[in-house]
FIKOLZA-1660 file (N, C-alpha, C; in steps of 0.1 Angstrom, whole numbers, plus 5000, padded with zeros to 4 digits):
% residues 258
   i   px   py   pz ch aa at
   1 0423 3130 1352  A  M  N
   1 0430 3132 1340  A  M CA
   1 0433 3118 1334  A  M  C
   2 0428 3116 1322  A  S  N
   2 0430 3103 1316  A  S CA
   2 0444 3101 1311  A  S  C
   3 0448 3088 1311  A  A  N
   3 0461 3084 1307  A  A CA
   3 0463 3087 1292  A  A  C
   4 0475 3089 1289  A  H  N
   4 0479 3092 1275  A  H CA
   4 0488 3081 1270  A  H  C
   5 0486 3077 1257  A  P  N
   5 0496 3067 1252  A  P CA
   5 0510 3072 1252  A  P  C
   6 0519 3063 1253  A  G  N
   6 0533 3066 1253  A  G CA
   6 0538 3074 1241  A  G  C
   7 0531 3071 1230  A  G  N
   7 0535 3079 1217  A  G CA
   7 0532 3094 1218  A  G  C
   8 0521 3097 1225  A  I  N
   8 0518 3111 1227  A  I CA
   8 0528 3118 1236  A  I  C
   9 0532 3111 1247  A  Y  N
   9 0542 3116 1256  A  Y CA
   9 0554 3120 1248  A  Y  C
  10 0559 3111 1240  A  E  N
  10 0571 3113 1232  A  E CA
  10 0569 3125 1222  A  E  C
  11 0557 3126 1216  A  A  N
  11 0555 3137 1207  A  A CA
  11 0555 3150 1214  A  A  C
  12 0549 3151 1226  A  V  N
  12 0548 3163 1234  A  V CA
  12 0563 3167 1238  A  V  C
  13 0570 3157 1243  A  K  N
  13 0584 3159 1247  A  K CA
  13 0592 3165 1236  A  K  C
  14 0591 3159 1224  A  D  N
  14 0598 3164 1212  A  D CA
  14 0594 3178 1209  A  D  C
  15 0581 3181 1209  A  D  N
  15 0576 3195 1206  A  D CA
  15 0582 3205 1216  A  D  C
  16 0582 3201 1229  A  L  N
  16 0587 3210 1239  A  L CA
  16 0602 3212 1238  A  L  C
  17 0609 3202 1234  A  G  N
  17 0623 3203 1231  A  G CA
  17 0626 3212 1219  A  G  C
  18 0617 3211 1209  A  Y  N
  18 0619 3219 1197  A  Y CA
  18 0616 3234 1200  A  Y  C
  19 0607 3236 1210  A  L  N
  19 0604 3250 1214  A  L CA
  19 0614 3255 1224  A  L  C
  20 0624 3247 1227  A  K  N
  20 0635 3250 1237  A  K CA
  20 0629 3251 1251  A  K  C
  21 0618 3245 1254  A  L  N
  21 0613 3244 1268  A  L CA
  21 0618 3232 1275  A  L  C
  22 0631 3232 1277  A  T  N
  22 0638 3220 1281  A  T CA
  22 0633 3215 1295  A  T  C
  23 0631 3223 1304  A  K  N
  23 0627 3218 1317  A  K CA
  23 0613 3213 1316  A  K  C
  24 0604 3219 1309  A  A  N
  24 0590 3214 1307  A  A CA
  24 0591 3200 1300  A  A  C
  25 0600 3199 1290  A  A  N
  25 0601 3186 1284  A  A CA
  25 0606 3175 1293  A  A  C
  26 0614 3179 1303  A  E  N
  26 0620 3170 1313  A  E CA
  26 0609 3165 1323  A  E  C
  27 0600 3174 1327  A  V  N
  27 0592 3171 1339  A  V CA
  27 0577 3169 1335  A  V  C
  28 0573 3171 1323  A  F  N
  28 0559 3171 1320  A  F CA
  28 0552 3158 1323  A  F  C
  29 0559 3147 1319  A  A  N
  29 0553 3134 1321  A  A CA
  29 0552 3131 1336  A  A  C
  30 0562 3134 1344  A  E  N
  30 0562 3131 1358  A  E CA
  30 0551 3139 1365  A  E  C
  31 0550 3152 1360  A  L  N
  31 0539 3161 1366  A  L CA
  31 0525 3156 1362  A  L  C
  32 0524 3150 1350  A  A  N
  32 0511 3144 1346  A  A CA
  32 0507 3133 1355  A  A  C
  33 0516 3125 1359  A  E  N
  33 0513 3114 1369  A  E CA
  33 0509 3120 1382  A  E  C
  34 0516 3130 1387  A  Q  N
  34 0513 3136 1400  A  Q CA
  34 0499 3143 1399  A  Q  C
  35 0496 3150 1388  A  A  N
  35 0483 3156 1386  A  A CA
  35 0472 3146 1386  A  A  C
  36 0474 3135 1380  A  K  N
  36 0464 3124 1380  A  K CA
  36 0462 3119 1394  A  K  C
  37 0473 3117 1401  A  A  N
  37 0472 3111 1415  A  A CA
  37 0465 3121 1424  A  A  C
  38 0467 3134 1422  A  Q  N
  38 0462 3144 1431  A  Q CA
  38 0448 3150 1426  A  Q  C
  39 0444 3145 1415  A  G  N
  39 0431 3150 1410  A  G CA
  39 0431 3164 1405  A  G  C
  40 0443 3169 1400  A  L  N
  40 0444 3183 1396  A  L CA
  40 0436 3185 1382  A  L  C
  41 0432 3197 1380  A  S  N
  41 0426 3200 1367  A  S CA
  41 0436 3201 1356  A  S  C
  42 0432 3202 1344  A  H  N
  42 0441 3204 1333  A  H CA
  42 0448 3217 1334  A  H  C
  43 0441 3228 1339  A  V  N
  43 0447 3241 1340  A  V CA
  43 0458 3240 1352  A  V  C
  44 0455 3233 1363  A  E  N
  44 0464 3232 1374  A  E CA
  44 0477 3225 1369  A  E  C
  45 0475 3214 1361  A  Y  N
  45 0486 3207 1356  A  Y CA
  45 0495 3216 1347  A  Y  C
  46 0488 3223 1338  A  L  N
  46 0496 3232 1329  A  L CA
  46 0503 3243 1337  A  L  C
  47 0497 3248 1348  A  A  N
  47 0504 3258 1356  A  A CA
  47 0516 3252 1362  A  A  C
  48 0516 3239 1367  A  A  N
  48 0527 3233 1373  A  A CA
  48 0539 3231 1363  A  A  C
  49 0535 3227 1350  A  V  N
  49 0546 3226 1340  A  V CA
  49 0552 3240 1337  A  V  C
  50 0543 3250 1335  A  A  N
  50 0548 3263 1332  A  A CA
  50 0557 3269 1343  A  A  C
  51 0553 3266 1356  A  A  N
  51 0561 3271 1367  A  A CA
  51 0574 3264 1368  A  A  C
  52 0575 3251 1364  A  A  N
  52 0588 3245 1364  A  A CA
  52 0597 3251 1354  A  A  C
  53 0592 3253 1342  A  E  N
  53 0599 3259 1331  A  E CA
  53 0604 3274 1335  A  E  C
  54 0595 3281 1340  A  A  N
  54 0598 3295 1344  A  A CA
  54 0609 3296 1355  A  A  C
  55 0608 3287 1365  A  A  N
  55 0618 3286 1375  A  A CA
  55 0632 3283 1369  A  A  C
  56 0632 3273 1360  A  H  N
  56 0644 3269 1354  A  H CA
  56 0650 3280 1346  A  H  C
  57 0642 3288 1339  A  S  N
  57 0646 3299 1330  A  S CA
  57 0652 3310 1339  A  S  C
  58 0645 3313 1350  A  R  N
  58 0650 3324 1359  A  R CA
  58 0663 3320 1365  A  R  C
  59 0665 3307 1369  A  D  N
  59 0677 3303 1375  A  D CA
  59 0689 3303 1365  A  D  C
  60 0686 3299 1352  A  R  N
  60 0696 3300 1342  A  R CA
  60 0700 3314 1339  A  R  C
  61 0691 3323 1339  A  R  N
  61 0695 3337 1336  A  R CA
  61 0702 3343 1348  A  R  C
  62 0698 3339 1360  A  L  N
  62 0706 3344 1372  A  L CA
  62 0720 3339 1371  A  L  C
  63 0722 3327 1368  A  Q  N
  63 0736 3321 1368  A  Q CA
  63 0744 3328 1357  A  Q  C
  64 0738 3332 1346  A  A  N
  64 0745 3339 1335  A  A CA
  64 0749 3353 1340  A  A  C
  65 0739 3360 1347  A  R  N
  65 0743 3373 1352  A  R CA
  65 0754 3372 1363  A  R  C
  66 0753 3362 1371  A  M  N
  66 0764 3360 1381  A  M CA
  66 0777 3358 1375  A  M  C
  67 0778 3350 1364  A  R  N
  67 0791 3348 1357  A  R CA
  67 0796 3361 1351  A  R  C
  68 0786 3369 1345  A  F  N
  68 0790 3382 1339  A  F CA
  68 0796 3391 1350  A  F  C
  69 0790 3391 1362  A  A  N
  69 0793 3401 1372  A  A CA
  69 0807 3399 1377  A  A  C
  70 0814 3387 1376  A  H  N
  70 0827 3385 1380  A  H CA
  70 0829 3389 1395  A  H  C
  71 0820 3385 1403  A  L  N
  71 0821 3387 1418  A  L CA
  71 0832 3379 1424  A  L  C
  72 0841 3385 1432  A  P  N
  72 0851 3377 1438  A  P CA
  72 0846 3367 1448  A  P  C
  73 0834 3371 1455  A  W  N
  73 0827 3362 1464  A  W CA
  73 0812 3365 1463  A  W  C
  74 0804 3356 1466  A  R  N
  74 0790 3358 1466  A  R CA
  74 0785 3358 1481  A  R  C
  75 0782 3370 1486  A  H  N
  75 0778 3372 1500  A  H CA
  75 0764 3376 1501  A  H  C
  76 0758 3374 1513  A  T  N
  76 0745 3379 1516  A  T CA
  76 0746 3387 1529  A  T  C
  77 0736 3394 1532  A  L  N
  77 0736 3403 1544  A  L CA
  77 0739 3395 1557  A  L  C
  78 0735 3382 1557  A  S  N
  78 0737 3374 1569  A  S CA
  78 0752 3371 1571  A  S  C
  79 0760 3373 1561  A  D  N
  79 0774 3370 1562  A  D CA
  79 0782 3381 1569  A  D  C
  80 0776 3393 1569  A  F  N
  80 0784 3405 1575  A  F CA
  80 0781 3406 1590  A  F  C
  81 0792 3407 1597  A  D  N
  81 0791 3408 1612  A  D CA
  81 0790 3423 1616  A  D  C
  82 0777 3428 1617  A  F  N
  82 0775 3442 1620  A  F CA
  82 0779 3445 1635  A  F  C
  83 0779 3434 1643  A  S  N
  83 0783 3437 1657  A  S CA
  83 0798 3440 1658  A  S  C
  84 0806 3435 1648  A  F  N
  84 0820 3438 1648  A  F CA
  84 0823 3452 1642  A  F  C
  85 0813 3457 1634  A  Q  N
  85 0815 3470 1628  A  Q CA
  85 0803 3479 1632  A  Q  C
  86 0802 3483 1644  A  P  N
  86 0790 3491 1648  A  P CA
  86 0788 3504 1641  A  P  C
  87 0799 3509 1635  A  S  N
  87 0798 3522 1627  A  S CA
  87 0789 3520 1615  A  S  C
  88 0787 3508 1610  A  V  N
  88 0779 3505 1598  A  V CA
  88 0764 3504 1602  A  V  C
  89 0756 3512 1597  A  D  N
  89 0742 3512 1600  A  D CA
  89 0735 3501 1592  A  D  C
  90 0731 3491 1600  A  K  N
  90 0725 3479 1595  A  K CA
  90 0712 3482 1587  A  K  C
  91 0704 3490 1592  A  K  N
  91 0692 3494 1585  A  K CA
  91 0694 3501 1572  A  K  C
  92 0705 3509 1571  A  L  N
  92 0709 3515 1559  A  L CA
  92 0713 3505 1548  A  L  C
  93 0721 3496 1553  A  V  N
  93 0726 3485 1544  A  V CA
  93 0715 3476 1539  A  V  C
  94 0705 3473 1548  A  E  N
  94 0693 3465 1544  A  E CA
  94 0685 3473 1534  A  E  C
  95 0684 3486 1535  A  D  N
  95 0677 3494 1525  A  D CA
  95 0684 3494 1512  A  D  C
  96 0697 3495 1512  A  L  N
  96 0705 3494 1500  A  L CA
  96 0703 3480 1493  A  L  C
  97 0703 3470 1501  A  A  N
  97 0701 3456 1496  A  A CA
  97 0688 3454 1489  A  A  C
  98 0678 3463 1492  A  S  N
  98 0665 3462 1486  A  S CA
  98 0666 3467 1471  A  S  C
  99 0678 3473 1468  A  C  N
  99 0680 3478 1454  A  C CA
  99 0673 3491 1450  A  C  C
 100 0668 3498 1460  A  R  N
 100 0662 3510 1457  A  R CA
 100 0672 3520 1452  A  R  C
 101 0685 3519 1456  A  F  N
 101 0696 3528 1451  A  F CA
 101 0698 3526 1436  A  F  C
 102 0695 3513 1432  A  V  N
 102 0697 3511 1417  A  V CA
 102 0686 3517 1410  A  V  C
 103 0674 3516 1415  A  Q  N
 103 0662 3522 1408  A  Q CA
 103 0664 3537 1407  A  Q  C
 104 0670 3543 1418  A  E  N
 104 0671 3558 1418  A  E CA
 104 0684 3562 1412  A  E  C
 105 0693 3553 1408  A  G  N
 105 0705 3557 1402  A  G CA
 105 0715 3563 1411  A  G  C
 106 0715 3559 1424  A  R  N
 106 0724 3566 1434  A  R CA
 106 0737 3558 1434  A  R  C
 107 0748 3566 1435  A  P  N
 107 0761 3560 1438  A  P CA
 107 0762 3556 1453  A  P  C
 108 0771 3547 1456  A  V  N
 108 0774 3543 1470  A  V CA
 108 0789 3543 1472  A  V  C
 109 0793 3551 1482  A  M  N
 109 0807 3552 1485  A  M CA
 109 0810 3545 1499  A  M  C
 110 0819 3536 1498  A  L  N
 110 0823 3528 1510  A  L CA
 110 0837 3532 1514  A  L  C
 111 0839 3539 1525  A  L  N
 111 0852 3544 1529  A  L CA
 111 0856 3536 1542  A  L  C
 112 0869 3534 1543  A  G  N
 112 0874 3527 1555  A  G CA
 112 0888 3522 1552  A  G  C
 113 0895 3518 1563  A  Q  N
 113 0908 3513 1562  A  Q CA
 113 0907 3498 1557  A  Q  C
 114 0919 3493 1552  A  P  N
 114 0919 3479 1547  A  P CA
 114 0914 3469 1557  A  P  C
 115 0906 3460 1552  A  G  N
 115 0901 3449 1561  A  G CA
 115 0888 3452 1569  A  G  C
 116 0882 3463 1567  A  T  N
 116 0871 3467 1575  A  T CA
 116 0857 3462 1569  A  T  C
 117 0858 3456 1557  A  G  N
 117 0845 3450 1551  A  G CA
 117 0840 3458 1540  A  G  C
 118 0847 3467 1534  A  K  N
 118 0842 3475 1523  A  K CA
 118 0839 3466 1511  A  K  C
 119 0848 3458 1507  A  T  N
 119 0846 3449 1495  A  T CA
 119 0835 3439 1498  A  T  C
 120 0834 3434 1510  A  M  N
 120 0823 3425 1513  A  M CA
 120 0809 3432 1512  A  M  C
 121 0808 3444 1517  A  L  N
 121 0796 3451 1515  A  L CA
 121 0792 3454 1501  A  L  C
 122 0803 3457 1493  A  A  N
 122 0800 3460 1479  A  A CA
 122 0796 3447 1472  A  A  C
 123 0802 3436 1475  A  S  N
 123 0798 3423 1470  A  S CA
 123 0783 3419 1473  A  S  C
 124 0780 3422 1486  A  I  N
 124 0766 3420 1491  A  I CA
 124 0756 3427 1482  A  I  C
 125 0759 3440 1480  A  L  N
 125 0749 3449 1473  A  L CA
 125 0749 3445 1458  A  L  C
 126 0760 3441 1452  A  L  N
 126 0760 3437 1438  A  L CA
 126 0753 3424 1437  A  L  C
 127 0755 3414 1446  A  S  N
 127 0748 3402 1445  A  S CA
 127 0733 3404 1446  A  S  C
 128 0729 3413 1455  A  A  N
 128 0714 3416 1457  A  A CA
 128 0709 3421 1444  A  A  C
 129 0716 3430 1437  A  A  N
 129 0711 3436 1425  A  A CA
 129 0710 3426 1414  A  A  C
 130 0720 3417 1413  A  V  N
 130 0720 3407 1402  A  V CA
 130 0709 3397 1405  A  V  C
 131 0707 3393 1417  A  E  N
 131 0696 3384 1420  A  E CA
 131 0682 3391 1418  A  E  C
 132 0681 3404 1418  A  A  N
 132 0669 3411 1416  A  A CA
 132 0667 3413 1401  A  A  C
 133 0676 3409 1392  A  G  N
 133 0674 3410 1378  A  G CA
 133 0683 3420 1371  A  G  C
 134 0691 3428 1378  A  Y  N
 134 0699 3438 1372  A  Y CA
 134 0712 3432 1367  A  Y  C
 135 0718 3438 1357  A  R  N
 135 0732 3434 1353  A  R CA
 135 0742 3442 1361  A  R  C
 136 0752 3435 1366  A  G  N
 136 0762 3441 1374  A  G CA
 136 0776 3437 1370  A  G  C
 137 0786 3444 1374  A  F  N
 137 0800 3440 1371  A  F CA
 137 0809 3445 1382  A  F  C
 138 0818 3437 1386  A  F  N
 138 0828 3440 1396  A  F CA
 138 0842 3441 1390  A  F  C
 139 0849 3451 1393  A  T  N
 139 0862 3453 1389  A  T CA
 139 0870 3461 1399  A  T  C
 140 0883 3458 1399  A  S  N
 140 0892 3467 1407  A  S CA
 140 0895 3480 1400  A  S  C
 141 0898 3490 1407  A  A  N
 141 0901 3503 1401  A  A CA
 141 0913 3501 1392  A  A  C
 142 0923 3493 1397  A  G  N
 142 0935 3491 1389  A  G CA
 142 0932 3484 1375  A  G  C
 143 0924 3474 1375  A  D  N
 143 0921 3467 1363  A  D CA
 143 0913 3477 1354  A  D  C
 144 0904 3485 1359  A  L  N
 144 0896 3493 1351  A  L CA
 144 0904 3504 1344  A  L  C
 145 0913 3510 1351  A  V  N
 145 0921 3521 1344  A  V CA
 145 0932 3514 1335  A  V  C
 146 0937 3502 1338  A  A  N
 146 0946 3496 1329  A  A CA
 146 0939 3492 1316  A  A  C
 147 0927 3487 1317  A  N  N
 147 0919 3483 1305  A  N CA
 147 0915 3495 1297  A  N  C
 148 0911 3506 1303  A  M  N
 148 0907 3517 1296  A  M CA
 148 0919 3524 1289  A  M  C
 149 0931 3524 1296  A  A  N
 149 0943 3530 1290  A  A CA
 149 0947 3522 1278  A  A  C
 150 0946 3508 1279  A  A  N
 150 0950 3500 1268  A  A CA
 150 0940 3502 1256  A  A  C
 151 0927 3505 1260  A  A  N
 151 0917 3507 1249  A  A CA
 151 0920 3520 1241  A  A  C
 152 0926 3530 1248  A  Y  N
 152 0930 3542 1240  A  Y CA
 152 0940 3538 1230  A  Y  C
 153 0949 3529 1233  A  A  N
 153 0960 3526 1224  A  A CA
 153 0956 3517 1213  A  A  C
 154 0947 3507 1216  A  D  N
 154 0944 3497 1205  A  D CA
 154 0931 3500 1198  A  D  C
 155 0925 3512 1200  A  G  N
 155 0913 3516 1193  A  G CA
 155 0900 3509 1197  A  G  C
 156 0900 3503 1209  A  S  N
 156 0888 3496 1214  A  S CA
 156 0881 3504 1225  A  S  C
 157 0883 3517 1225  A  F  N
 157 0878 3525 1236  A  F CA
 157 0863 3525 1237  A  F  C
 158 0856 3525 1226  A  S  N
 158 0841 3525 1226  A  S CA
 158 0836 3512 1231  A  S  C
 159 0842 3501 1227  A  T  N
 159 0838 3488 1232  A  T CA
 159 0840 3487 1247  A  T  C
 160 0852 3491 1252  A  R  N
 160 0855 3490 1266  A  R CA
 160 0845 3499 1274  A  R  C
 161 0843 3511 1269  A  M  N
 161 0834 3520 1276  A  M CA
 161 0820 3514 1277  A  M  C
 162 0815 3508 1267  A  R  N
 162 0802 3501 1268  A  R CA
 162 0802 3491 1279  A  R  C
 163 0813 3483 1280  A  A  N
 163 0814 3473 1290  A  A CA
 163 0813 3478 1304  A  A  C
 164 0819 3490 1306  A  Y  N
 164 0818 3496 1320  A  Y CA
 164 0806 3505 1322  A  Y  C
 165 0801 3511 1312  A  S  N
 165 0790 3520 1313  A  S CA
 165 0776 3513 1312  A  S  C
 166 0776 3501 1306  A  G  N
 166 0763 3494 1303  A  G CA
 166 0756 3488 1315  A  G  C
 167 0764 3481 1325  A  P  N
 167 0757 3475 1336  A  P CA
 167 0749 3485 1345  A  P  C
 168 0738 3480 1350  A  S  N
 168 0731 3489 1359  A  S CA
 168 0739 3492 1372  A  S  C
 169 0747 3483 1376  A  V  N
 169 0755 3485 1388  A  V CA
 169 0770 3481 1385  A  V  C
 170 0779 3490 1388  A  L  N
 170 0793 3488 1386  A  L CA
 170 0800 3490 1399  A  L  C
 171 0808 3480 1404  A  V  N
 171 0816 3481 1416  A  V CA
 171 0830 3484 1411  A  V  C
 172 0836 3495 1417  A  I  N
 172 0850 3498 1415  A  I CA
 172 0857 3497 1428  A  I  C
 173 0864 3486 1429  A  D  N
 173 0870 3482 1442  A  D CA
 173 0884 3487 1444  A  D  C
 174 0887 3491 1457  A  D  N
 174 0901 3495 1460  A  D CA
 174 0906 3507 1453  A  D  C
 175 0897 3517 1451  A  L  N
 175 0901 3530 1445  A  L CA
 175 0910 3537 1455  A  L  C
 176 0922 3539 1451  A  G  N
 176 0931 3546 1461  A  G CA
 176 0943 3537 1465  A  G  C
 177 0942 3524 1462  A  L  N
 177 0952 3515 1466  A  L CA
 177 0965 3518 1459  A  L  C
 178 0965 3522 1447  A  V  N
 178 0976 3528 1440  A  V CA
 178 0972 3541 1433  A  V  C
 179 0981 3550 1430  A  G  N
 179 0978 3562 1424  A  G CA
 179 0977 3561 1409  A  G  C
 180 0972 3571 1402  A  F  N
 180 0970 3571 1388  A  F CA
 180 0978 3581 1381  A  F  C
 181 0983 3578 1369  A  D  N
 181 0989 3589 1361  A  D CA
 181 0978 3597 1354  A  D  C
 182 0981 3607 1347  A  R  N
 182 0971 3616 1341  A  R CA
 182 0962 3608 1332  A  R  C
 183 0967 3600 1323  A  A  N
 183 0959 3592 1314  A  A CA
 183 0950 3583 1321  A  A  C
 184 0954 3576 1331  A  Q  N
 184 0946 3567 1339  A  Q CA
 184 0935 3575 1346  A  Q  C
 185 0938 3586 1352  A  A  N
 185 0929 3594 1359  A  A CA
 185 0918 3599 1349  A  A  C
 186 0922 3603 1337  A  N  N
 186 0912 3607 1327  A  N CA
 186 0903 3595 1323  A  N  C
 187 0909 3583 1322  A  A  N
 187 0901 3571 1318  A  A CA
 187 0890 3569 1328  A  A  C
 188 0894 3569 1341  A  L  N
 188 0885 3567 1352  A  L CA
 188 0874 3578 1352  A  L  C
 189 0877 3590 1350  A  F  N
 189 0868 3601 1349  A  F CA
 189 0858 3598 1337  A  F  C
 190 0862 3593 1326  A  Q  N
 190 0854 3591 1315  A  Q CA
 190 0843 3580 1318  A  Q  C
 191 0847 3570 1325  A  V  N
 191 0838 3559 1330  A  V CA
 191 0828 3565 1340  A  V  C
 192 0833 3572 1350  A  I  N
 192 0824 3577 1360  A  I CA
 192 0814 3587 1354  A  I  C
 193 0819 3596 1345  A  N  N
 193 0810 3606 1339  A  N CA
 193 0800 3600 1330  A  N  C
 194 0803 3589 1322  A  R  N
 194 0794 3583 1314  A  R CA
 194 0783 3576 1322  A  R  C
 195 0786 3570 1333  A  R  N
 195 0776 3563 1341  A  R CA
 195 0768 3574 1348  A  R  C
 196 0774 3585 1352  A  Y  N
 196 0766 3596 1358  A  Y CA
 196 0756 3602 1349  A  Y  C
 197 0760 3603 1336  A  E  N
 197 0750 3608 1326  A  E CA
 197 0739 3599 1323  A  E  C
 198 0742 3586 1324  A  R  N
 198 0732 3576 1322  A  R CA
 198 0723 3573 1334  A  R  C
 199 0727 3578 1345  A  G  N
 199 0719 3576 1358  A  G CA
 199 0721 3562 1363  A  G  C
 200 0733 3556 1361  A  S  N
 200 0735 3543 1366  A  S CA
 200 0743 3543 1379  A  S  C
 201 0741 3533 1387  A  S  N
 201 0746 3532 1401  A  S CA
 201 0761 3527 1400  A  S  C
 202 0769 3534 1407  A  T  N
 202 0783 3530 1408  A  T CA
 202 0787 3529 1423  A  T  C
 203 0792 3517 1427  A  I  N
 203 0797 3515 1440  A  I CA
 203 0812 3516 1441  A  I  C
 204 0817 3524 1449  A  V  N
 204 0832 3526 1450  A  V CA
 204 0836 3523 1464  A  V  C
 205 0847 3515 1465  A  T  N
 205 0853 3513 1478  A  T CA
 205 0867 3519 1478  A  T  C
 206 0870 3526 1489  A  T  N
 206 0883 3533 1489  A  T CA
 206 0888 3534 1504  A  T  C
 207 0901 3533 1505  A  N  N
 207 0908 3535 1518  A  N CA
 207 0914 3549 1519  A  N  C
 208 0911 3557 1510  A  R  N
 208 0916 3571 1510  A  R CA
 208 0905 3581 1515  A  R  C
 209 0909 3591 1523  A  S  N
 209 0900 3601 1526  A  S CA
 209 0897 3609 1514  A  S  C
 210 0885 3615 1513  A  L  N
 210 0881 3622 1501  A  L CA
 210 0890 3634 1499  A  L  C
 211 0895 3640 1510  A  S  N
 211 0903 3652 1508  A  S CA
 211 0917 3649 1502  A  S  C
 212 0921 3636 1501  A  S  N
 212 0934 3632 1496  A  S CA
 212 0933 3628 1481  A  S  C
 213 0921 3629 1475  A  W  N
 213 0920 3623 1462  A  W CA
 213 0927 3632 1451  A  W  C
 214 0931 3644 1454  A  G  N
 214 0939 3652 1445  A  G CA
 214 0952 3645 1443  A  G  C
 215 0959 3640 1453  A  E  N
 215 0971 3633 1452  A  E CA
 215 0970 3620 1444  A  E  C
 216 0958 3613 1446  A  L  N
 216 0956 3600 1439  A  L CA
 216 0955 3602 1424  A  L  C
 217 0949 3613 1420  A  F  N
 217 0946 3615 1406  A  F CA
 217 0957 3622 1399  A  F  C
 218 0969 3617 1399  A  G  N
 218 0980 3622 1392  A  G CA
 218 0983 3637 1396  A  G  C
 219 0981 3640 1408  A  S  N
 219 0983 3654 1413  A  S CA
 219 0975 3664 1405  A  S  C
 220 0963 3659 1400  A  D  N
 220 0954 3668 1393  A  D CA
 220 0941 3670 1401  A  D  C
 221 0941 3681 1408  A  P  N
 221 0929 3683 1417  A  P CA
 221 0916 3686 1409  A  P  C
 222 0918 3691 1396  A  V  N
 222 0906 3693 1388  A  V CA
 222 0899 3681 1385  A  V  C
 223 0906 3670 1380  A  V  N
 223 0900 3657 1377  A  V CA
 223 0895 3651 1390  A  V  C
 224 0902 3652 1400  A  A  N
 224 0897 3646 1413  A  A CA
 224 0884 3652 1417  A  A  C
 225 0883 3666 1416  A  A  N
 225 0871 3673 1420  A  A CA
 225 0860 3669 1411  A  A  C
 226 0863 3667 1398  A  A  N
 226 0852 3663 1388  A  A CA
 226 0847 3649 1391  A  A  C
 227 0856 3640 1394  A  V  N
 227 0851 3626 1398  A  V CA
 227 0843 3626 1410  A  V  C
 228 0848 3633 1421  A  L  N
 228 0841 3634 1433  A  L CA
 228 0827 3640 1432  A  L  C
 229 0827 3651 1424  A  D  N
 229 0814 3658 1422  A  D CA
 229 0803 3648 1416  A  D  C
 230 0807 3640 1407  A  R  N
 230 0798 3630 1401  A  R CA
 230 0794 3619 1410  A  R  C
 231 0804 3614 1418  A  L  N
 231 0802 3603 1427  A  L CA
 231 0794 3607 1439  A  L  C
 232 0796 3619 1444  A  L  N
 232 0790 3623 1456  A  L CA
 232 0776 3629 1454  A  L  C
 233 0773 3633 1442  A  H  N
 233 0759 3638 1440  A  H CA
 233 0749 3627 1442  A  H  C
 234 0741 3629 1452  A  R  N
 234 0730 3620 1456  A  R CA
 234 0735 3607 1461  A  R  C
 235 0748 3606 1465  A  A  N
 235 0754 3594 1469  A  A CA
 235 0750 3590 1483  A  A  C
 236 0751 3577 1486  A  V  N
 236 0750 3571 1499  A  V CA
 236 0764 3569 1504  A  V  C
 237 0768 3575 1515  A  V  N
 237 0782 3574 1519  A  V CA
 237 0783 3566 1532  A  V  C
 238 0790 3555 1533  A  I  N
 238 0792 3547 1545  A  I CA
 238 0807 3548 1549  A  I  C
 239 0810 3554 1560  A  N  N
 239 0823 3555 1565  A  N CA
 239 0826 3545 1576  A  N  C
 240 0833 3535 1573  A  I  N
 240 0835 3524 1583  A  I CA
 240 0847 3527 1591  A  I  C
 241 0845 3529 1604  A  K  N
 241 0856 3533 1613  A  K CA
 241 0861 3522 1623  A  K  C
 242 0857 3510 1620  A  G  N
 242 0860 3499 1629  A  G CA
 242 0873 3493 1626  A  G  C
 243 0876 3482 1633  A  P  N
 243 0889 3474 1631  A  P CA
 243 0888 3465 1619  A  P  C
 244 0899 3458 1617  A  S  N
 244 0900 3450 1605  A  S CA
 244 0895 3435 1608  A  S  C
 245 0887 3430 1599  A  F  N
 245 0882 3416 1600  A  F CA
 245 0894 3407 1599  A  F  C
 246 0904 3411 1590  A  R  N
 246 0915 3402 1588  A  R CA
 246 0924 3401 1600  A  R  C
 247 0926 3412 1607  A  L  N
 247 0933 3411 1619  A  L CA
 247 0926 3403 1630  A  L  C
 248 0913 3404 1631  A  R  N
 248 0905 3396 1640  A  R CA
 248 0908 3381 1637  A  R  C
 249 0907 3377 1624  A  E  N
 249 0909 3363 1621  A  E CA
 249 0923 3359 1624  A  E  C
 250 0933 3368 1621  A  H  N
 250 0947 3365 1625  A  H CA
 250 0949 3363 1640  A  H  C
 251 0943 3371 1648  A  Q  N
 251 0944 3370 1662  A  Q CA
 251 0937 3357 1667  A  Q  C
 252 0926 3353 1661  A  A  N
 252 0919 3341 1664  A  A CA
 252 0927 3329 1661  A  A  C
 253 0934 3329 1650  A  L  N
 253 0943 3318 1646  A  L CA
 253 0955 3317 1656  A  L  C
 254 0960 3329 1660  A  T  N
 254 0971 3329 1669  A  T CA
 254 0967 3323 1682  A  T  C
 255 0955 3327 1687  A  E  N
 255 0951 3322 1700  A  E CA
 255 0948 3307 1699  A  E  C
 256 0943 3302 1687  A  A  N
 256 0941 3288 1686  A  A CA
 256 0954 3280 1686  A  A  C
 257 0964 3285 1680  A  H  N
 257 0977 3278 1680  A  H CA
 257 0983 3278 1694  A  H  C
 258 0981 3289 1702  A  R  N
 258 0985 3289 1716  A  R CA
 258 0978 3278 1724  A  R  C
% end
């Protein structure tokens, strides 16, 4: 590859910047020298520049999706201690992390007492989906119903509904931590129903047994049954029956102090 005058380098850099190919503009000259040293063809050099730009673009979009997702933590499968929670089927979780449940529009229900890893598993699955290119969003059940109830009052219901129904994956965390009044129960039903109609995946974590959801939904068993009907249809249900991770950490700290 023959050397190019400095003026041409600057012109190419300006053109790449104008086309908003920022990473290509940053690395093309360095890659040209590498291509020359390695005896690469013009096509191989162009492929290297294009690959650098594509990788940069993918990373930028991933970071944007991660910011949108509002994940409390970014976990991977390797972070979850399956040996501590033997009731969790590792192969099932690995299959979920492949994002097939998103492609099939399946809900995921994570049941268990506080501290058993429900939120962590939900975060793992949402992270996997976002990294695979899907839009996802994480919210607590309390925030969701509060925002939807406020939207009824201020006229922004349609906008709020799009925010919760639009992502391919929505995590509703800690459903059951506090009860809902009738308006809040109806707001949650509206979100669940819209996502069900769209065939979008909803991940729910709850410390309540499914049989007690009538009490949770403002003592309205009809709304509770309607929500459960939509969540459980074609759902993957994981019932975590093990001990609390938090208590394990507390005991470890206590032993360390001793």
